[in-house]
VOMI-518207 format. One record per residue (C-alpha): residue in three letters; x, y, z. Coordinates in steps of 0.1 Angstrom, whole numbers, padded with zeros to 4 digits, always signed. Example, Ala and Ser with C-alpha at 12.3 -4.5 7.8 and 13.67 -1.06 7.14 Angstrom:
<nodes>
Ala+0123-0045+0078;Ser+0137-0011+0071;
</nodes>
This chain:
<nodes>
Unk+1622-0428+2610;Unk+1612-0401+2635;Unk+1642-0381+2647;Unk+1666-0399+2624;Unk+1689-0386+2597;Unk+1660-0391+2573;Unk+1642-0362+2589;Unk+1667-0339+2572;Unk+1657-0351+2537;Unk+1630-0324+2530;Unk+1652-0294+2537;Unk+1683-0313+2523;Unk+1665-0315+2490;Unk+1653-0279+2490;Unk+1687-0263+2492;Unk+1705-0280+2463;Unk+1675-0280+2440;Unk+1670-0242+2447;Unk+1707-0236+2439;Unk+1707-0257+2407;Unk+1674-0244+2393;Unk+1679-0209+2409;Unk+1642-0211+2418;Unk+1631-0217+2454;Unk+1595-0229+2448;Unk+1604-0261+2428;Unk+1628-0270+2456;Unk+1601-0265+2482;Unk+1576-0286+2462;Unk+1601-0315+2460;Unk+1609-0312+2497;Unk+1572-0312+2506;Unk+1565-0343+2485;Unk+1595-0361+2498;Unk+1585-0356+2534;Unk+1549-0364+2526;Unk+1558-0397+2510;Unk+1580-0405+2540;Unk+1549-0400+2562;Unk+1526-0420+2539;Unk+1545-0442+2516;Unk+1518-0452+2491;Unk+1510-0439+2455;Unk+1483-0415+2466;Unk+1492-0414+2503;Unk+1521-0389+2498;Unk+1499-0366+2477;Unk+1471-0366+2502;Unk+1496-0360+2530;Unk+1511-0330+2512;Unk+1477-0316+2507;Unk+1470-0322+2544;Unk+1499-0301+2554;Unk+1490-0273+2530;Unk+1454-0271+2542;Unk+1465-0274+2578;Unk+1487-0244+2576;Unk+1461-0224+2556;Unk+1436-0231+2583;Unk+1456-0214+2610;Unk+1440-0181+2617;Unk+1473-0162+2621;Unk+1485-0176+2588;Unk+1453-0165+2570;Unk+1458-0130+2584;Unk+1492-0128+2568;Unk+1481-0141+2535;Unk+1452-0116+2534;Unk+1477-0089+2544;Unk+1502-0097+2516;Unk+1474-0098+2490;Unk+1459-0066+2502;Unk+1493-0050+2504;Unk+1498-0058+2467;Unk+1463-0044+2460;Unk+1472-0011+2476;Unk+1504-0008+2456;Unk+1485-0016+2424;Unk+1459+0011+2433;Unk+1486+0037+2439;Unk+1503+0029+2406;Unk+1471+0029+2385;Unk+1461+0063+2398;Unk+1493+0080+2389;Unk+1508+0082+2424;Unk+1541+0068+2414;Unk+1547+0090+2383;Unk+1533+0120+2402;Unk+1558+0114+2430;Unk+1587+0112+2404;Unk+1574+0144+2387;Unk+1572+0163+2420;Unk+1607+0151+2430;Unk+1626+0161+2399;Unk+1627+0199+2400;Unk+1637+0199+2437;Unk+1672+0186+2430;Unk+1698+0213+2426;Unk+1732+0196+2430;Unk+1750+0163+2430;Unk+1748+0160+2468;Unk+1712+0170+2466;Unk+1705+0142+2441;Unk+1720+0117+2466;Unk+1700+0133+2494;Unk+1668+0129+2475;Unk+1677+0093+2467;Unk+1679+0086+2504;Unk+1650+0108+2515;Unk+1627+0093+2489;Unk+1627+0061+2509;Unk+1601+0078+2531;Unk+1576+0075+2504;Unk+1588+0043+2486;Unk+1597+0020+2515;Unk+1569-0006+2509;Unk+1589-0030+2487;Unk+1623-0029+2468;Unk+1608-0033+2433;Unk+1582-0006+2441;Unk+1611+0017+2451;Unk+1631+0010+2419;Unk+1600+0017+2397;Unk+1595+0050+2415;Unk+1629+0064+2422;Unk+1653+0049+2396;Unk+1637+0065+2366;Unk+1637+0101+2379;Unk+1673+0098+2393;Unk+1684+0083+2359;Unk+1671+0114+2342;Unk+1690+0136+2367;Unk+1724+0119+2360;Unk+1726+0138+2327;Unk+1720+0171+2345;Unk+1747+0166+2370;Unk+1770+0142+2352;Unk+1767+0115+2379;Unk+1782+0081+2373;Unk+1754+0056+2367;Unk+1772+0030+2388;Unk+1772+0053+2418;Unk+1736+0063+2414;Unk+1725+0027+2409;Unk+1745+0018+2441;Unk+1728+0045+2461;Unk+1693+0034+2451;Unk+1701-0003+2455;Unk+1716+0001+2490;Unk+1685+0020+2501;Unk+1662-0007+2488;Unk+1665-0043+2503;Unk+1689-0034+2531;Unk+1669-0004+2543;Unk+1635-0020+2538;Unk+1645-0051+2558;Unk+1649-0028+2588;Unk+1616-0011+2586;Unk+1591-0025+2612;Unk+1558-0016+2596;Unk+1540-0012+2563;Unk+1561-0035+2541;Unk+1557-0069+2525;Unk+1590-0079+2542;Unk+1574-0074+2577;Unk+1544-0097+2569;Unk+1566-0124+2554;Unk+1592-0123+2582;Unk+1566-0124+2610;Unk+1549-0153+2593;Unk+1581-0173+2592;Unk+1588-0165+2628;Unk+1553-0174+2640;Unk+1554-0209+2624;Unk+1590-0216+2635;Unk+1582-0206+2671;Unk+1552-0229+2670;Unk+1573-0259+2658;Unk+1598-0255+2687;Unk+1569-0251+2711;Unk+1578-0215+2721;Unk+1552-0192+2735;Unk+1571-0161+2724;Unk+1552-0136+2703;Unk+1565-0133+2667;Unk+1563-0095+2662;Unk+1582-0085+2693;Unk+1608-0111+2683;Unk+1610-0095+2648;Unk+1615-0061+2664;Unk+1644-0074+2685;Unk+1661-0086+2653;Unk+1663-0052+2637;Unk+1693-0038+2657;Unk+1710-0072+2652;Unk+1708-0072+2614;Unk+1745-0063+2612;Unk+1748-0067+2575;Unk+1720-0043+2566;Unk+1733-0017+2591;Unk+1769-0020+2579;Unk+1761-0018+2542;Unk+1738+0013+2548;Unk+1767+0030+2567;Unk+1790+0023+2538;Unk+1764+0034+2513;Unk+1759+0067+2532;Unk+1797+0074+2532;Unk+1800+0067+2494;Unk+1769+0089+2487;Unk+1778+0119+2507;Unk+1815+0119+2516;Unk+1834+0103+2487;Unk+1855+0123+2463;Unk+1831+0120+2434;Unk+1803+0135+2454;Unk+1824+0165+2462;Unk+1840+0169+2428;Unk+1829+0197+2404;Unk+1816+0190+2369;Unk+1849+0185+2351;Unk+1857+0167+2319;Unk+1864+0136+2339;Unk+1830+0136+2355;Unk+1814+0143+2322;Unk+1831+0113+2308;Unk+1815+0092+2335;Unk+1782+0099+2317;Unk+1791+0073+2292;Unk+1782+0038+2300;Unk+1790+0005+2282;Unk+1761-0011+2265;Unk+1764-0043+2244;Unk+1802-0041+2245;Unk+1806-0005+2232;Unk+1807+0029+2247;Unk+1778+0052+2239;Unk+1764+0084+2253;Unk+1732+0078+2272;Unk+1703+0096+2255;Unk+1685+0121+2275;Unk+1651+0109+2287;Unk+1624+0126+2305;Unk+1609+0111+2337;Unk+1579+0096+2318;Unk+1601+0077+2294;Unk+1623+0064+2323;Unk+1593+0053+2343;Unk+1580+0034+2312;Unk+1614+0016+2310;Unk+1613+0007+2346;Unk+1577-0006+2345;Unk+1586-0027+2315;Unk+1614-0043+2335;Unk+1592-0050+2364;Unk+1566-0065+2341;Unk+1592-0088+2325;Unk+1604-0099+2359;Unk+1568-0107+2370;Unk+1562-0126+2338;Unk+1591-0149+2347;Unk+1578-0155+2382;Unk+1604-0132+2397;Unk+1587-0114+2426;Unk+1612-0124+2453;Unk+1604-0160+2448;Unk+1638-0171+2437;Unk+1633-0171+2400;Unk+1661-0159+2377;Unk+1655-0139+2345;Unk+1677-0120+2322;Unk+1655-0093+2307;Unk+1663-0082+2272;Unk+1672-0046+2267;Unk+1644-0025+2252;Unk+1655-0008+2220;Unk+1648+0030+2219;Unk+1625+0027+2189;Unk+1606-0004+2200;Unk+1568-0002+2202;Unk+1559+0004+2239;Unk+1529-0020+2240;Unk+1545-0050+2222;Unk+1581-0061+2228;Unk+1594-0091+2208;Unk+1559-0107+2209;Unk+1555-0101+2247;Unk+1524-0079+2253;Unk+1527-0054+2281;Unk+1505-0059+2311;Unk+1473-0037+2312;Unk+1482-0025+2347;Unk+1515-0010+2333;Unk+1497+0006+2304;Unk+1470+0021+2326;Unk+1497+0033+2351;Unk+1515+0052+2323;Unk+1483+0067+2310;Unk+1473+0080+2345;Unk+1476+0117+2353;Unk+1506+0122+2376;Unk+1495+0131+2412;Unk+1519+0128+2441;Unk+1491+0130+2466;Unk+1478+0097+2453;Unk+1510+0081+2467;Unk+1518+0102+2498;Unk+1483+0102+2514;Unk+1478+0064+2514;Unk+1513+0059+2528;Unk+1507+0085+2556;Unk+1474+0069+2564;Unk+1489+0034+2564;Unk+1517+0043+2588;Unk+1495+0063+2611;Unk+1469+0035+2614;Unk+1495+0008+2618;Unk+1511+0025+2648;Unk+1478+0035+2664;Unk+1461+0001+2659;Unk+1492-0018+2671;Unk+1492+0003+2703;Unk+1454+0000+2706;Unk+1456-0038+2705;Unk+1480-0039+2734;Unk+1463-0013+2757;Unk+1455-0029+2791;Unk+1481-0057+2787;Unk+1510-0037+2801;Unk+1517-0005+2821;Unk+1544+0010+2799;Unk+1542+0022+2762;Unk+1570-0003+2752;Unk+1552-0031+2771;Unk+1520-0023+2753;Unk+1537-0027+2719;Unk+1554-0059+2730;Unk+1520-0074+2739;Unk+1501-0060+2709;Unk+1486-0082+2682;Unk+1507-0067+2655;Unk+1496-0091+2627;Unk+1460-0082+2632;Unk+1468-0045+2635;Unk+1487-0046+2602;Unk+1458-0064+2585;Unk+1433-0039+2598;Unk+1455-0010+2588;Unk+1460-0021+2552;Unk+1423-0029+2547;Unk+1412+0005+2561;Unk+1438+0022+2540;Unk+1427+0004+2509;Unk+1391+0013+2514;Unk+1398+0049+2524;Unk+1422+0054+2494;Unk+1396+0040+2470;Unk+1371+0065+2483;Unk+1397+0093+2480;Unk+1404+0083+2444;Unk+1367+0083+2436;Unk+1364+0119+2448;Unk+1393+0127+2425;Unk+1372+0114+2396;Unk+1390+0080+2391;Unk+1368+0055+2374;Unk+1355+0026+2395;Unk+1365+0000+2369;Unk+1400+0013+2367;Unk+1403+0012+2405;Unk+1390-0023+2407;Unk+1415-0035+2381;Unk+1444-0019+2400;Unk+1433-0036+2432;Unk+1430-0071+2416;Unk+1461-0069+2394;Unk+1482-0055+2422;Unk+1471-0083+2446;Unk+1477-0110+2420;Unk+1514-0098+2418;Unk+1518-0110+2454;Unk+1507-0145+2447;Unk+1542-0158+2441;Unk+1553-0145+2476;Unk+1521-0161+2491;Unk+1528-0194+2474;Unk+1564-0193+2487;Unk+1553-0186+2522;Unk+1526-0214+2523;Unk+1551-0240+2509;Unk+1576-0230+2536;Unk+1550-0235+2563;Unk+1540-0269+2549;Unk+1577-0281+2545;Unk+1583-0269+2581;Unk+1553-0288+2593;Unk+1562-0321+2577;Unk+1598-0318+2588;Unk+1587-0312+2624;Unk+1565-0343+2624;Unk+1595-0363+2610;Unk+1615-0352+2640;Unk+1637-0326+2623;Unk+1642-0305+2654;Unk+1650-0335+2676;Unk+1676-0348+2652;Unk+1692-0314+2647;Unk+1694-0308+2684;Unk+1711-0342+2691;Unk+1736-0339+2662;Unk+1744-0304+2650;Unk+1734-0288+2683;Unk+1759-0309+2701;Unk+1787-0304+2675;Unk+1784-0267+2669;Unk+1794-0244+2699;Unk+1765-0221+2707;Unk+1786-0190+2701;Unk+1793-0200+2665;Unk+1758-0208+2654;Unk+1748-0173+2644;Unk+1780-0165+2624;Unk+1779-0200+2608;Unk+1742-0194+2598;Unk+1750-0160+2584;Unk+1779-0172+2562;Unk+1759-0203+2550;Unk+1728-0183+2543;Unk+1749-0156+2525;Unk+1762-0183+2501;Unk+1727-0197+2495;Unk+1711-0163+2490;Unk+1739-0152+2466;Unk+1734-0183+2444;Unk+1696-0182+2444;Unk+1692-0144+2444;Unk+1662-0145+2468;Unk+1659-0130+2502;Unk+1625-0146+2509;Unk+1637-0180+2497;Unk+1668-0179+2520;Unk+1648-0169+2550;Unk+1622-0197+2544;Unk+1649-0223+2541;Unk+1671-0214+2571;Unk+1647-0200+2598;Unk+1634-0235+2607;Unk+1670-0248+2609;Unk+1682-0219+2629;Unk+1653-0221+2654;Unk+1659-0259+2658;Unk+1695-0252+2667;Unk+1686-0224+2690;Unk+1660-0245+2709;Unk+1684-0273+2717;Unk+1715-0251+2724;Unk+1697-0223+2742;Unk+1712-0198+2718;Unk+1696-0164+2715;Unk+1665-0165+2692;Unk+1667-0128+2682;Unk+1704-0133+2673;Unk+1698-0164+2652;Unk+1668-0149+2634;Unk+1688-0117+2627;Unk+1717-0137+2613;Unk+1693-0155+2589;Unk+1676-0122+2579;Unk+1709-0106+2573;Unk+1721-0134+2551;Unk+1691-0131+2529;Unk+1695-0094+2528;Unk+1730-0098+2514;Unk+1718-0119+2485;Unk+1688-0097+2477;Unk+1712-0067+2475;Unk+1743-0081+2458;Unk+1734-0113+2439;Unk+1735-0110+2401;Unk+1705-0133+2401;Unk+1684-0110+2423;Unk+1655-0094+2406;Unk+1664-0060+2421;Unk+1700-0063+2407;Unk+1687-0072+2373;Unk+1662-0044+2373;Unk+1687-0018+2385;Unk+1713-0027+2359;Unk+1687-0026+2331;Unk+1672+0007+2341;Unk+1707+0023+2344;Unk+1718+0006+2311;Unk+1747-0011+2329;Unk+1761-0046+2320;Unk+1745-0069+2347;Unk+1777-0088+2355;Unk+1798-0056+2358;Unk+1772-0040+2380;Unk+1770-0071+2402;Unk+1808-0071+2405;Unk+1808-0035+2415;Unk+1787-0044+2445;Unk+1810-0072+2457;Unk+1837-0051+2474;Unk+1814-0033+2498;Unk+1793-0064+2502;Unk+1823-0084+2513;Unk+1834-0056+2537;Unk+1799-0054+2552;Unk+1796-0092+2553;Unk+1830-0095+2571;Unk+1818-0069+2597;Unk+1786-0088+2602;Unk+1804-0121+2606;Unk+1826-0106+2633;Unk+1796-0090+2649;Unk+1777-0122+2651;Unk+1807-0140+2666;Unk+1811-0113+2692;Unk+1774-0112+2699;Unk+1774-0150+2704;Unk+1797-0146+2734;Unk+1777-0117+2749;Unk+1742-0131+2743;
</nodes>
């Protein structure tokens, strides 16, 4: 059975099940059990084998570092939210916008303080920008697009301080191990950033539409005032004016509903009900609001509670990454390439969490409140951690079944090396659009891409970048993506119509990326 067509079965089950159920985790569980029973075909043998692969991956030191990093990252975000950092940032941002172009500029510049995760960015930026649309008569579709394009596509290119970095590096580390490569995962991740052609292309298109399109330059005429109206439930109504606090409450409600449906980038699909204007804030159709959301809304707004932890996190990450590579190379770039980036990121987030907690105590925040923010925020990352551990386990059982050997003998011989990257990008884009999960797409395709690269001697950075770009496309444009659902609901736009409005520029950027990967395949 080793190295035969049966070695494809685990991943062959993951993809269709994920598309049919629109949830990645059930597909991974089925794939893991299928591979485990192939290794140990007895009633309890398969279960024990599945547990073996889960425990084996959890016991790897580098994997444990990433798990602790992701949980601690969530804890830091929860701490910032519960101390009023998010609402304070929104309150500080609002009065500084003086024009339509200024509103778009703030939308882009706000990524400096909200780059840690797409949903975190939506909760922070979308509410205050929504309240500004009434002031400047900005089309809700355009503002939603500007926020959306600076969420997943932009964050996928940021090399430090995000949940994306930890997840991507974790996938690369395990896949490199399974193809017996000694290359370091973090430098490989850095080399994929300029090759993420989709993210770069969609950001360029988004910048043009934000700052140089006719609507951005247009004065406030009757036509632009009419754009203030948005269809909701099949009829045209004028959006009620809402202050930043009300808008933030609406965004937090959306995020809570998504999390309650297991929708933290784990591939789940939900269709949040719209919140009626007169609905009680703490109870919505029998679904109680999470205490973290309630406490976040009650906190006194303080922008420093967001900006100082972010500044400390970035500074520590850069310094400790450099420090871990000192003595291993003569040049600054060489030091970074030889640094233990995963350990540096973990050290940075832990120090930032402790230092921020002390800072908040000096600002008279209660200990019990801080502890709840730390625990509740970390728990919100459990879906991502579970997804990552299952990907590791499925990759491990597939490797032992001879997945890489079979892919190399068959697909590697049939697909020309120059076409592997564009084919993976197109295939991954279709998967990510139908499951709505960047993380799920990356977890499914990275092992396949690396197996092809190992046997055809294709460029690993190019292959990894093509997979990352395909997942970015789905996370940005899929109507099943949690970010798309959240954005449409915050802006009171019909979900299907908003998703359709993203398609034109997505297809243009996707076409550019496909051509780019085909051209890069010849060069690299």
